[in-house]
DRENDO-1510 file (C-alpha; in Angstrom, 1 decimal, always signed):
<recs>
REC; n; res; u; v; w
REC; 1; MET; +137.4; +119.8; +47.7 .
REC; 2; VAL; +134.4; +120.2; +44.8 .
REC; 3; LEU; +131.4; +122.7; +46.2 .
REC; 4; CYS; +128.3; +120.9; +45.4 .
REC; 5; GLN; +124.7; +122.5; +44.6 .
REC; 6; GLY; +122.3; +119.8; +45.3 .
REC; 7; GLY; +124.3; +117.1; +44.6 .
REC; 8; GLU; +125.9; +118.4; +41.3 .
REC; 9; ALA; +129.5; +119.4; +41.0 .
REC; 10; THR; +130.1; +122.9; +40.2 .
REC; 11; ALA; +133.2; +124.7; +39.0 .
REC; 12; ALA; +134.7; +125.5; +42.0 .
REC; 13; VAL; +137.8; +123.9; +43.4 .
REC; 14; SER; +139.7; +125.1; +46.4 .
REC; 15; ALA; +143.4; +125.4; +46.4 .
REC; 16; ALA; +145.5; +122.5; +48.8 .
REC; 17; GLY; +146.2; +124.7; +51.9 .
REC; 18; ASP; +142.7; +126.1; +51.9 .
REC; 19; LYS; +140.6; +125.4; +55.0 .
REC; 20; GLU; +137.4; +123.7; +54.9 .
REC; 21; PRO; +134.5; +125.2; +56.4 .
REC; 22; GLU; +133.1; +124.0; +59.4 .
REC; 23; VAL; +129.6; +122.1; +59.4 .
REC; 24; PRO; +127.4; +122.3; +62.1 .
REC; 25; LEU; +127.3; +119.4; +64.0 .
REC; 26; SER; +123.7; +120.2; +65.2 .
REC; 27; GLN; +122.3; +120.8; +61.9 .
REC; 28; GLU; +119.3; +118.1; +61.6 .
REC; 29; ASP; +119.2; +115.1; +58.7 .
REC; 30; GLY; +117.7; +116.7; +55.7 .
REC; 31; ALA; +118.3; +120.0; +56.8 .
REC; 32; GLY; +120.4; +122.3; +54.4 .
REC; 33; LEU; +118.7; +120.7; +50.8 .
REC; 34; GLY; +119.4; +123.0; +48.4 .
REC; 35; GLN; +122.3; +124.7; +50.0 .
REC; 36; PRO; +126.1; +124.6; +48.8 .
REC; 37; GLN; +127.5; +121.2; +50.4 .
REC; 38; LEU; +130.7; +119.8; +50.6 .
REC; 39; CYS; +131.9; +116.9; +48.4 .
REC; 40; PRO; +134.6; +114.5; +48.6 .
REC; 41; GLU; +137.5; +115.7; +45.4 .
REC; 42; PRO; +139.1; +112.5; +43.5 .
REC; 43; ALA; +141.8; +114.7; +43.0 .
REC; 44; VAL; +142.6; +115.0; +46.6 .
REC; 45; GLU; +142.2; +111.8; +47.5 .
REC; 46; GLU; +144.3; +110.4; +44.5 .
REC; 47; ALA; +147.1; +113.4; +45.6 .
REC; 48; GLY; +147.5; +111.4; +48.9 .
REC; 49; VAL; +146.1; +114.1; +51.0 .
REC; 50; GLU; +144.3; +113.5; +54.0 .
REC; 51; GLU; +141.5; +115.7; +54.2 .
REC; 52; PRO; +138.7; +115.4; +56.3 .
REC; 53; ARG; +135.2; +114.7; +54.2 .
REC; 54; VAL; +132.4; +115.6; +55.9 .
REC; 55; CYS; +129.1; +116.1; +54.3 .
REC; 56; GLY; +126.7; +119.2; +55.4 .
REC; 57; PRO; +123.0; +117.9; +55.4 .
REC; 58; CYS; +124.5; +114.6; +57.4 .
REC; 59; SER; +125.0; +116.6; +60.7 .
REC; 60; GLY; +128.8; +116.3; +60.5 .
REC; 61; LEU; +129.4; +112.9; +59.9 .
REC; 62; SER; +132.3; +111.3; +58.5 .
REC; 63; TRP; +131.6; +110.8; +54.5 .
REC; 64; PRO; +132.0; +107.0; +54.8 .
REC; 65; CYS; +129.4; +107.1; +57.1 .
REC; 66; CYS; +127.3; +109.5; +55.6 .
REC; 67; ARG; +123.8; +108.2; +54.6 .
REC; 68; LYS; +123.6; +110.3; +51.3 .
REC; 69; ALA; +127.4; +109.4; +50.5 .
REC; 70; PRO; +127.4; +106.4; +47.6 .
REC; 71; GLY; +127.0; +103.5; +48.4 .
REC; 72; ALA; +125.7; +103.9; +51.9 .
REC; 73; LYS; +122.9; +102.3; +53.4 .
REC; 74; LYS; +120.2; +104.1; +53.7 .
REC; 75; VAL; +117.8; +103.9; +56.8 .
REC; 76; THR; +114.2; +103.8; +56.2 .
REC; 77; SER; +111.9; +104.8; +58.8 .
REC; 78; CYS; +109.0; +102.6; +60.3 .
REC; 79; PRO; +105.6; +103.6; +58.8 .
REC; 80; GLY; +103.2; +104.1; +61.2 .
REC; 81; VAL; +105.8; +104.0; +64.0 .
REC; 82; GLY; +104.2; +107.9; +65.5 .
REC; 83; LEU; +100.6; +106.6; +65.4 .
REC; 84; PHE; +102.1; +103.6; +67.6 .
REC; 85; TYR; +103.8; +105.6; +69.6 .
REC; 86; THR; +100.6; +108.0; +70.1 .
REC; 87; VAL; +98.2; +104.7; +71.1 .
REC; 88; LEU; +101.2; +103.5; +73.5 .
REC; 89; SER; +101.1; +106.9; +75.1 .
REC; 90; ALA; +97.3; +107.0; +75.3 .
REC; 91; PHE; +97.4; +103.5; +77.1 .
REC; 92; LEU; +100.2; +104.7; +79.6 .
REC; 93; PHE; +97.8; +108.2; +80.7 .
REC; 94; SER; +94.5; +106.0; +80.8 .
REC; 95; VAL; +96.3; +103.2; +82.8 .
REC; 96; ALA; +97.7; +106.3; +84.9 .
REC; 97; SER; +94.4; +107.4; +85.4 .
REC; 98; LEU; +92.7; +104.2; +86.7 .
REC; 99; PHE; +95.4; +104.0; +89.5 .
REC; 100; LEU; +94.9; +107.4; +90.6 .
REC; 101; LYS; +91.0; +106.4; +90.8 .
REC; 102; LYS; +92.0; +103.5; +92.8 .
REC; 103; ILE; +94.0; +105.5; +95.4 .
REC; 104; GLU; +92.2; +106.6; +98.4 .
REC; 105; ASP; +92.3; +109.1; +100.8 .
REC; 106; MET; +94.9; +111.0; +98.8 .
REC; 107; HIS; +93.6; +114.5; +97.4 .
REC; 108; ALA; +94.7; +115.4; +93.8 .
REC; 109; VAL; +96.8; +118.2; +94.8 .
REC; 110; GLU; +99.2; +115.9; +96.1 .
REC; 111; VAL; +99.3; +113.7; +93.6 .
REC; 112; SER; +99.9; +116.3; +91.0 .
REC; 113; ALA; +103.3; +116.9; +93.6 .
REC; 114; PHE; +104.2; +113.9; +93.1 .
REC; 115; ARG; +103.9; +113.7; +89.4 .
REC; 116; CYS; +105.9; +117.0; +89.6 .
REC; 117; ILE; +108.7; +115.6; +91.4 .
REC; 118; PHE; +109.0; +112.6; +89.2 .
REC; 119; GLN; +109.2; +114.9; +86.5 .
REC; 120; MET; +111.9; +117.3; +88.0 .
REC; 121; ALA; +114.4; +114.6; +88.3 .
REC; 122; PHE; +114.0; +113.5; +85.0 .
REC; 123; VAL; +114.3; +116.8; +82.9 .
REC; 124; LEU; +117.1; +117.9; +85.5 .
REC; 125; PRO; +120.1; +116.0; +83.7 .
REC; 126; GLY; +118.6; +116.9; +80.2 .
REC; 127; LEU; +118.7; +120.4; +81.3 .
REC; 128; ILE; +122.5; +120.2; +82.2 .
REC; 129; TYR; +123.5; +117.7; +79.3 .
REC; 130; TYR; +122.0; +120.0; +76.7 .
REC; 131; LYS; +123.3; +123.5; +78.6 .
REC; 132; THR; +120.0; +125.1; +78.7 .
REC; 133; GLY; +120.2; +127.0; +82.0 .
REC; 134; PHE; +117.4; +126.8; +84.3 .
REC; 135; LEU; +115.8; +130.2; +83.7 .
REC; 136; GLY; +115.9; +130.5; +79.9 .
REC; 137; PRO; +116.2; +133.5; +77.4 .
REC; 138; LYS; +115.3; +136.5; +79.2 .
REC; 139; GLY; +112.5; +137.4; +76.3 .
REC; 140; LYS; +110.8; +134.3; +77.3 .
REC; 141; ARG; +110.8; +133.4; +80.7 .
REC; 142; ILE; +107.2; +135.5; +81.1 .
REC; 143; PHE; +105.7; +133.0; +78.6 .
REC; 144; LEU; +107.5; +130.4; +80.2 .
REC; 145; PHE; +106.0; +130.9; +83.8 .
REC; 146; PHE; +102.2; +131.1; +82.4 .
REC; 147; ARG; +103.3; +127.6; +80.3 .
REC; 148; GLY; +103.9; +126.2; +83.6 .
REC; 149; PHE; +101.3; +127.5; +85.5 .
REC; 150; PHE; +98.3; +127.0; +82.9 .
REC; 151; GLY; +100.2; +123.4; +82.4 .
REC; 152; SER; +100.3; +122.5; +85.8 .
REC; 153; SER; +96.8; +124.0; +86.7 .
REC; 154; ALA; +95.5; +121.8; +84.2 .
REC; 155; MET; +97.3; +118.5; +85.6 .
REC; 156; VAL; +95.6; +119.1; +89.0 .
REC; 157; LEU; +92.3; +120.1; +87.9 .
REC; 158; LEU; +91.9; +116.9; +85.3 .
REC; 159; TYR; +93.3; +114.7; +88.5 .
REC; 160; TYR; +90.3; +116.3; +90.7 .
REC; 161; ALA; +88.0; +115.7; +87.7 .
REC; 162; PHE; +89.1; +111.8; +87.7 .
REC; 163; GLN; +88.1; +111.6; +91.4 .
REC; 164; SER; +85.0; +113.1; +91.6 .
REC; 165; MET; +83.3; +111.6; +88.1 .
REC; 166; PRO; +83.5; +108.6; +85.9 .
REC; 167; LEU; +86.7; +107.9; +84.0 .
REC; 168; ALA; +85.5; +108.0; +80.9 .
REC; 169; ASP; +83.2; +111.2; +81.3 .
REC; 170; ALA; +86.1; +112.9; +82.7 .
REC; 171; THR; +88.8; +111.8; +80.1 .
REC; 172; VAL; +86.2; +112.9; +77.0 .
REC; 173; LEU; +85.6; +116.4; +78.7 .
REC; 174; THR; +89.1; +117.2; +78.1 .
REC; 175; PHE; +88.9; +116.4; +74.4 .
REC; 176; SER; +87.6; +119.8; +74.4 .
REC; 177; SER; +90.7; +121.5; +74.5 .
REC; 178; PRO; +91.4; +121.7; +70.7 .
REC; 179; VAL; +88.5; +123.7; +70.4 .
REC; 180; PHE; +89.4; +126.5; +73.0 .
REC; 181; THR; +92.6; +126.5; +71.4 .
REC; 182; SER; +91.4; +127.6; +68.0 .
REC; 183; LEU; +89.0; +130.0; +69.5 .
REC; 184; LEU; +92.3; +131.4; +71.6 .
REC; 185; ALA; +94.6; +131.5; +68.8 .
REC; 186; TRP; +91.9; +133.3; +67.0 .
REC; 187; ILE; +91.9; +136.0; +69.6 .
REC; 188; PHE; +95.7; +136.2; +70.8 .
REC; 189; LEU; +97.4; +135.0; +67.6 .
REC; 190; LYS; +95.1; +136.6; +64.7 .
REC; 191; GLU; +94.3; +132.9; +63.2 .
REC; 192; LYS; +91.9; +132.4; +61.0 .
REC; 193; TYR; +88.6; +131.4; +62.7 .
REC; 194; SER; +85.9; +130.5; +60.7 .
REC; 195; ILE; +82.4; +128.4; +60.0 .
REC; 196; TRP; +83.8; +125.5; +60.7 .
REC; 197; ASP; +85.6; +126.1; +63.8 .
REC; 198; LEU; +82.1; +127.4; +65.4 .
REC; 199; LEU; +80.3; +124.2; +64.0 .
REC; 200; PHE; +83.1; +122.1; +66.0 .
REC; 201; THR; +82.5; +124.0; +68.8 .
REC; 202; LEU; +79.1; +123.4; +68.8 .
REC; 203; PHE; +79.6; +119.9; +68.6 .
REC; 204; ALA; +81.7; +120.1; +71.5 .
REC; 205; ILE; +79.3; +122.1; +74.0 .
REC; 206; ALA; +76.9; +119.2; +73.0 .
REC; 207; GLY; +79.0; +116.6; +74.2 .
REC; 208; VAL; +79.7; +118.5; +77.3 .
REC; 209; VAL; +76.0; +119.6; +78.1 .
REC; 210; LEU; +75.5; +115.0; +77.6 .
REC; 211; ILE; +77.8; +114.3; +80.1 .
REC; 212; ALA; +77.3; +116.5; +82.6 .
REC; 213; ARG; +73.2; +116.7; +82.2 .
REC; 214; PRO; +72.3; +119.6; +83.7 .
REC; 215; PRO; +69.1; +119.1; +85.7 .
REC; 216; PHE; +67.4; +122.5; +84.3 .
REC; 217; LEU; +67.7; +120.1; +80.7 .
REC; 218; PHE; +66.9; +116.9; +82.4 .
REC; 219; GLY; +65.1; +117.2; +85.3 .
REC; 220; SER; +65.8; +116.5; +88.8 .
REC; 221; LYS; +66.0; +113.1; +88.4 .
REC; 222; ILE; +68.7; +112.3; +86.6 .
REC; 223; ALA; +69.3; +108.4; +85.4 .
REC; 224; GLY; +73.0; +107.1; +85.7 .
REC; 225; ILE; +75.0; +109.7; +87.9 .
REC; 226; GLU; +77.6; +108.4; +89.6 .
REC; 227; GLY; +77.6; +109.6; +93.6 .
REC; 228; ASN; +76.6; +113.1; +94.4 .
REC; 229; TYR; +75.6; +115.3; +91.7 .
REC; 230; THR; +77.5; +118.1; +92.9 .
REC; 231; ASP; +80.6; +116.2; +92.9 .
REC; 232; ARG; +80.1; +115.0; +89.9 .
REC; 233; LEU; +79.1; +118.9; +88.9 .
REC; 234; LYS; +82.4; +120.4; +90.5 .
REC; 235; GLY; +84.5; +117.4; +88.9 .
REC; 236; THR; +82.7; +118.5; +85.2 .
REC; 237; ILE; +83.8; +122.4; +86.1 .
REC; 238; ALA; +87.0; +120.9; +86.9 .
REC; 239; ALA; +87.4; +119.0; +83.6 .
REC; 240; ILE; +86.0; +121.7; +81.4 .
REC; 241; THR; +88.3; +124.4; +83.3 .
REC; 242; SER; +91.6; +122.2; +82.6 .
REC; 243; ALA; +91.1; +122.0; +78.9 .
REC; 244; PHE; +90.7; +125.3; +78.9 .
REC; 245; SER; +94.1; +125.7; +80.5 .
REC; 246; THR; +95.5; +123.4; +78.3 .
REC; 247; SER; +94.6; +125.2; +75.3 .
REC; 248; LEU; +96.1; +128.5; +76.7 .
REC; 249; THR; +99.4; +126.2; +77.2 .
REC; 250; PHE; +99.2; +125.3; +73.5 .
REC; 251; VAL; +99.0; +129.1; +72.6 .
REC; 252; ILE; +102.0; +130.1; +74.7 .
REC; 253; LEU; +104.2; +127.2; +73.4 .
REC; 254; ARG; +102.8; +128.3; +69.8 .
REC; 255; LYS; +103.9; +131.9; +70.7 .
REC; 256; VAL; +107.2; +130.7; +71.9 .
REC; 257; GLY; +107.9; +128.2; +68.8 .
REC; 258; LYS; +111.0; +126.6; +68.9 .
REC; 259; SER; +113.0; +129.0; +70.5 .
REC; 260; VAL; +113.0; +127.4; +73.7 .
REC; 261; HIS; +114.3; +124.0; +74.3 .
REC; 262; TYR; +111.0; +121.7; +75.2 .
REC; 263; PHE; +113.0; +120.1; +78.5 .
REC; 264; LEU; +113.3; +124.0; +79.7 .
REC; 265; SER; +109.3; +124.1; +79.5 .
REC; 266; ILE; +108.9; +120.8; +80.8 .
REC; 267; TRP; +111.0; +122.2; +83.9 .
REC; 268; TYR; +108.9; +125.2; +84.4 .
REC; 269; TYR; +105.9; +123.1; +84.3 .
REC; 270; SER; +107.6; +120.9; +86.8 .
REC; 271; VAL; +108.3; +123.8; +89.7 .
REC; 272; ILE; +106.0; +125.9; +88.9 .
REC; 273; GLY; +103.5; +123.2; +89.7 .
REC; 274; PHE; +105.3; +121.4; +92.6 .
REC; 275; THR; +105.8; +124.6; +93.9 .
REC; 276; GLY; +102.0; +126.0; +93.7 .
REC; 277; CYS; +100.8; +122.3; +95.1 .
REC; 278; VAL; +102.9; +122.5; +98.2 .
REC; 279; ILE; +101.5; +125.8; +99.4 .
REC; 280; THR; +98.0; +124.7; +98.7 .
REC; 281; LEU; +98.4; +121.4; +100.7 .
REC; 282; PHE; +99.6; +123.4; +103.7 .
REC; 283; LEU; +97.1; +125.9; +103.3 .
REC; 284; MET; +94.6; +123.1; +103.1 .
REC; 285; ASN; +96.3; +121.0; +105.5 .
REC; 286; GLU; +96.1; +118.0; +103.4 .
REC; 287; TRP; +99.3; +117.3; +103.5 .
REC; 288; SER; +100.4; +113.4; +104.2 .
REC; 289; LEU; +102.0; +110.3; +102.8 .
REC; 290; PRO; +99.8; +107.2; +101.9 .
REC; 291; TYR; +98.7; +105.2; +104.6 .
REC; 292; CYS; +99.6; +101.8; +103.0 .
REC; 293; GLY; +101.9; +100.2; +100.8 .
REC; 294; LYS; +99.4; +99.7; +97.7 .
REC; 295; ASP; +98.7; +103.4; +97.9 .
REC; 296; ARG; +102.2; +104.1; +97.6 .
REC; 297; VAL; +102.9; +101.9; +94.7 .
REC; 298; LEU; +99.8; +103.1; +92.7 .
REC; 299; LEU; +101.5; +107.0; +93.5 .
REC; 300; VAL; +104.6; +105.7; +92.1 .
REC; 301; SER; +103.4; +104.0; +89.6 .
REC; 302; ILE; +101.2; +107.4; +88.1 .
REC; 303; GLY; +104.4; +109.2; +88.2 .
REC; 304; ILE; +106.4; +106.7; +85.7 .
REC; 305; LEU; +103.3; +106.0; +83.6 .
REC; 306; GLY; +102.4; +109.9; +83.6 .
REC; 307; LEU; +106.3; +110.6; +82.6 .
REC; 308; GLY; +106.2; +107.2; +79.9 .
REC; 309; GLY; +103.1; +108.8; +78.5 .
REC; 310; GLN; +104.6; +112.1; +78.0 .
REC; 311; ILE; +108.0; +110.4; +76.0 .
REC; 312; PHE; +106.1; +108.8; +73.8 .
REC; 313; LEU; +103.5; +111.5; +72.9 .
REC; 314; THR; +106.9; +113.4; +72.5 .
REC; 315; LYS; +107.9; +110.9; +70.2 .
REC; 316; ALA; +105.2; +110.5; +68.1 .
REC; 317; LEU; +105.0; +114.3; +67.4 .
REC; 318; GLN; +108.5; +113.9; +66.1 .
REC; 319; LYS; +108.1; +111.1; +63.9 .
REC; 320; GLU; +104.4; +111.8; +62.7 .
REC; 321; LYS; +102.5; +115.2; +61.4 .
REC; 322; ALA; +100.2; +116.8; +64.2 .
REC; 323; GLY; +96.9; +116.1; +62.6 .
REC; 324; PRO; +97.3; +111.9; +62.5 .
REC; 325; VAL; +98.6; +112.5; +66.1 .
REC; 326; ALA; +95.7; +114.1; +67.4 .
REC; 327; ILE; +93.2; +111.8; +65.5 .
REC; 328; MET; +95.3; +108.8; +67.0 .
REC; 329; LYS; +94.9; +110.2; +70.5 .
REC; 330; THR; +91.5; +110.0; +70.6 .
REC; 331; MET; +92.4; +106.4; +71.9 .
REC; 332; ASP; +92.3; +108.0; +74.9 .
REC; 333; VAL; +88.5; +108.0; +75.2 .
REC; 334; VAL; +88.3; +104.1; +74.3 .
REC; 335; PHE; +90.9; +103.0; +76.6 .
REC; 336; ALA; +89.2; +105.1; +78.9 .
REC; 337; PHE; +85.9; +103.1; +78.4 .
REC; 338; ILE; +87.5; +99.6; +78.8 .
REC; 339; LEU; +89.1; +100.4; +82.0 .
REC; 340; GLN; +86.2; +101.9; +83.4 .
REC; 341; ILE; +84.1; +98.5; +82.6 .
REC; 342; LEU; +87.0; +96.1; +83.4 .
REC; 343; PHE; +88.4; +97.4; +86.3 .
REC; 344; LEU; +85.8; +99.7; +87.9 .
REC; 345; ASN; +82.8; +97.7; +87.4 .
REC; 346; ARG; +80.6; +100.8; +85.5 .
REC; 347; LEU; +79.2; +100.7; +82.4 .
REC; 348; PRO; +79.2; +104.4; +80.5 .
REC; 349; THR; +75.4; +105.7; +79.8 .
REC; 350; TRP; +74.0; +106.0; +76.4 .
REC; 351; TRP; +74.0; +109.9; +77.2 .
REC; 352; THR; +78.0; +109.4; +77.8 .
REC; 353; VAL; +78.5; +107.8; +74.6 .
REC; 354; GLY; +76.4; +110.1; +72.8 .
REC; 355; GLY; +78.5; +112.9; +74.5 .
REC; 356; ALA; +82.0; +111.5; +73.9 .
REC; 357; LEU; +81.3; +110.8; +69.9 .
REC; 358; CYS; +80.3; +114.7; +69.6 .
REC; 359; VAL; +83.3; +115.7; +71.4 .
REC; 360; ILE; +85.5; +113.4; +69.4 .
REC; 361; ALA; +84.3; +114.6; +66.0 .
REC; 362; SER; +84.6; +118.1; +67.5 .
REC; 363; SER; +88.5; +117.4; +68.4 .
REC; 364; SER; +88.9; +114.8; +65.3 .
REC; 365; GLY; +87.4; +117.4; +62.8 .
REC; 366; THR; +89.3; +120.5; +64.0 .
REC; 367; ALA; +92.7; +118.3; +63.8 .
REC; 368; ILE; +91.8; +117.1; +60.5 .
REC; 369; ARG; +90.9; +120.7; +59.3 .
REC; 370; LYS; +94.3; +122.3; +60.7 .
REC; 371; TRP; +96.4; +119.3; +59.2 .
REC; 372; HIS; +94.7; +120.4; +55.9 .
REC; 373; GLN; +95.8; +123.7; +56.2 .
REC; 374; SER; +98.9; +123.4; +57.0 .
REC; 375; SER; +99.5; +120.6; +53.9 .
REC; 376; LYS; +97.7; +122.9; +51.4 .
REC; 377; LYS; +100.3; +125.9; +52.7 .
REC; 378; ALA; +102.8; +123.9; +52.5 .
REC; 379; LYS; +102.5; +122.8; +49.0 .
REC; 380; GLN; +101.8; +126.5; +47.8 .
REC; 381; ASN; +105.5; +127.3; +49.4 .
REC; 382; GLU; +107.2; +124.4; +47.7 .
REC; 383; ILE; +105.4; +125.9; +44.3 .
</recs>
């Protein structure tokens, strides 16, 4: 067997009786480039010695099946598939939000509890398959707990916002989360916070003001407000708090890094969310099943669509960089406007459109800047 460095053979030949070093089967494709790799030795093959041939960078596949082996077919990834997954995820989330608006006589906390049940049913087989356990590493459990608490709180608050204010307005307000993430990362993770981040924060605040339209700025008679302004104000506060909780979740996940399997992270999210929802419903005496078949179908559909949206968003982040995915995710707002016009018969006001443009500019600018910084650091590391 010949020891190769970066694909070029070096003068090191193992004896016939030597054992081959084991190759980890869990190594990802492309990992270990520039490291010593095991390549087939013609002399051993001619001698008639049957020896398993494996290639280090290719997850331990037998050599003829290796994509880096001579004559093997190269698997080319479809360009733009990650962005397509992002758009599909945005569409599924938007339809789930529309179904939530159509459900009658069900509290947002109850809908969230059913959503958590669907997530637990999906994640449990994955935990068993990957043998991650149900608690995670001892040093990471406190982070996982707070990830589950803030993540599930963000879901409940978002659902409440959807029920209390127009669909498009609530969706736009949640896009202020990247601005909160930059600020919290500066405070807790000591990441850089520049004048550009401050500018994007001001843009997000301007967008929130245009959508909320507080009476002390816009007068007591506010045009284009759906329903009671008090309910709308509660929905606005819930949506902003949901965005803030989402940002806390991102900071915690960034702190944890890749040391915890993402299935375990979703498991904490689902279990803590379900437990909190059940306790809240009993205290509020709001626990009840939907009265009609239509609401039950919508409830099941929300669980399936929400789960599908999470899956495609995860796949998008696996295929594409976070910057383009964050920018393309603004399609949530576009779909929310379209669905609100087509199925809820409500045209957005110019105030909402202006606020949406401010918030989208803020979140997109933050994403582009972070993407540019990460690309610049990657090039510096290569040099």
